[in-house]
N, C-alpha and C positions, 0 to 999 in steps of 0.2 A: 069396868076396870080391865086393864090389860097388863099381863105379867110378862116380863122379859127376863130370861136367863142368859147371861153372858158366861159361857162355860169354857174356861181356859184349862191349860194343862196343870197349872199350879193352884188355881183358885177359881171359884165361881161367884159372880155377883148377880143377885136377883133383885129386881125392882118392880113395884106395882105403880102403874100410871092411871090417872083419870082419863076419860075420853078426850079431854082437851090437852093432854100432854103434861100435866103436873105430876111430878114424882111424889107419891104418898109415903112410901117406905122402901128401904132397901136392906139387904142382908147378905152376909158372906157365908159361903159354903165351901166345901172341899173342891179340889180340881176334878176334872172329868173322870179319871179312873177310879176315884173314891166317892164321887158324888152320890151314887145310888145307894151307898151304905147309910146315907143320912135320910132315908125315906120318911121317917117320922118328922124330922125337921122340915122337910119339903112339904109334907102334907099339912103340917101346922101352919106353914107360911101361906099355903093356898086356901086353907079352910075358912069358911064363914065370910066369904067375900063374893060380891057380885061380879064374877069373872067372865068376860066375853071371849078372851083369846089368850093363848100362851105362845110367845115367840121364844124359841130356844136357839141361840147362836152358839155353835160348837166348834172349838178348835179341832182341826183334823176330821171334819165331818165326812169327807169322802172315804176315809179309812175306818170309819166307825162301824162296828158290828151292829146288825139290825136288832139283835137282842137288847142292846143298850136302849135303843129307841122304844122298843116294846115295853121294857121295864119302866122307863120314865113315864110312858103313857099310862101304864097301870097305876103308878103312884098318883098321877094327876086325876085319873078317873075316881080313885078312892076319895079324893078331895072334892068330888062333885063336878069336875071339869070334863065335858064330853070329849072323847078322843078326837073327833073331827075339828075341835077348836084349838088344837096344838099344831104348830108348824115348826119344822127344823130347817135351819139355815146355817151356813158357815159363818164364822166370826168375821171373815173378810166381807161378806155381804152386809153385815150390820155396820161395819166400818165404812163401807162405800156409801151408805145412806147419809153419813155425816160429812162427806167430802163435798167441797164446792167444785163446779166445773173448772177444768183446766188445772187441777191440783193433783199432787201425789200424796198417797198415804203410806207411811212406813210403819209397819207393825213388827216389833222385835221383842220377843219374850222367850219362852221355851223354844219356839220356832221363829221363823221370819218370813215376810212376804211384802211385796210392794204392790200397791193399787194405783192405777192411773184413771182418773175420771175425765172423760172427754167433755167437750163443750156441749155435746148432745146428750150427756148423761150416761153414756155407755162406760162400763167399767172393764178395764184390762188388768190382768194379773201377771206379775213377773216374779219368778221364784216360787217359794212356798211348796217346794217339791218334797219336803220332809227331810228328816235328819240323815237318811241314807245317801241322798244325792245333793243336798244343798243346805238351805236354812242358814246361809252365811250371816255372821254377826250375832246369831241367837245364843242363848245360854248353852244349848247342847253343842253348838258349833265351837264355842270358846272352850268347852270341856274337851272336845276332840283335839283342839289345838294344844291344850295344856297337856293332855296325855301324850301327844306326839313329842312335845318338848321334853317331857319326863323320860320317855323311852330313849330319845336321842342322848340325853345326859347319862342314862344308864349304859348305853352301848358304847359311847365314845370314851367313857371313863376319864373325863377331862379334869375331874376335881371340882367342877362347878355343878353341884347337884341341888340347887335351891328349889327348883320346881319339883324334882323327884322327891326330895325329902318332905316338902310341903304336902304333896299329893299322898304320899304313903302315910303321913300323919293323919290326913283326913280319913283314910280308909283303915287306919290302925293296922298296917301290914308292914312287913319287912320289904326293903327295896330290892326285890328279886323279880326278874323278868316274868316268869310264869305266874307268880302270885299276883303281880300288878295287873297283868293282862286279864286274868280270870276275874279279879275283883271289879275292874271297870266294865267288863262285859256283862257281869251279873247285876250291876247296879240299875236301879229304876231310872227312867228318863227324867223325872222331876228332881232326883238327887243329882244327876249329871248336870242339869241346868243350873241348880243351886251352886254346885262347885265351879261351873264355868263362870257364873256371875261373880263369885268371890275371887276367882283367879284374875278376871278382868280388872278388878280393883287392886288386887295385891301386886300384880307384876306389870302394871302399865308403863313403868319406866324402863323395862327391859327391851333389848333390841329385838328379840324374837317376837315379842308381843306387838311392838310397833310395826314390824314387818307383816305380821298376821293381820293387823288392823288395816294396813294399806291394801293388802291383797284382798281381804274380805270385802272392803267397800267397793273396790273396783269390780269384783265379781258380782256383788249385790246389784250394782247399777248397770251391769254389762249390756243388757238388752233393752234398757228403758230409754224411750225417746226423750229428747231434751226440751220439748215444747211445753213446759209447765211453768207456772208462775207462783205456785204456792205449795208448801210442804207441810203435812200434818204428821206429828210424831205420836205413836201409840204403842203400848206394850210395856210390861213391867220392867224389862231390862233396859230398854231405850230411855224410859222416863227416869230411871234411877241412876244412870251413868252419865255424869256430866262430860266425861272424856269421850264417850261414844257419840254423844250428841254434837260436841264441838268438832270432832273429826268429820262427821257427816256434813255438818253445816259448812265447814271449810271446803270439802270436796264439791258440794252442790254449788256454792258461790263461785267456785272455779268454772263451773258450767254457765251459770247465770247469776251475776252479782246482785240482781234486782229481785231475786226470789225471796218471799216472805215465809215465816215459819210460825207454827203454833203447836201446842200439845193438846191431845184429847185423852183424858184420863178415865173415861168411861164409855162403853159401847151401849149402855142402856138407852140413851136417846136415839141411837141408830136403830135399836130394836123397835122402839115406838114408831119411828118413821117407816120401818119395814111393815108394821101392822097397817099403817095408814095407806100404804101402797097396794094392799091386797084387794 
């Protein structure tokens, strides 16, 4: 049996495969930052099975502290899985195994990244720099755009304070500059992503959000070569927002009207393919 953990910022999906690739069972756990608090649930999931290997795909792997890996390995070892049988990979790597040659993979959730799989199987990454420098169109990016609009409404005192009022209700605070800034800077990233996702749905008819969408898509694709024939959508925000999907499809078809599209709702098969490649 092979175990795959797809560890995202907001949730983790774990699955157990047979050697031939059949998914036997899957289970939901908390996102990356809270996952290790569920050690008993993880141990129970791993216990009493003939496990050969664990593949762990982690969002933000390059920024993950080594102590996280050490604690995960300790949990796996208590379930009888040898430490040398666990491998850590980025979620982008798992996604890449599910792409066909000549295609793009767009992953938009708490963060965002574009993968391009060349005809020779090589994977190139575009974006995915993290919330401080990029992650356009992601949940955290939409949160940032929402806060920017709320602060503009506060500073211009124009009488149009829809976004400001909505955001202050979410945080249960008064619409005051210092209070708002302190509240948003102190909030956890998963909360920011959730608010950004809600804002994307709430204000999609507004001019500021339409402008943000246009700018975000252009920046997201800025460095991506145009020689692709297929696009795969992946990630919780992208799969849940029809508007975001349709705007991206419209933009991509402006580049190549013959591009085809599909959605990938699970990276577990990519984790199994990753194990096969070892």
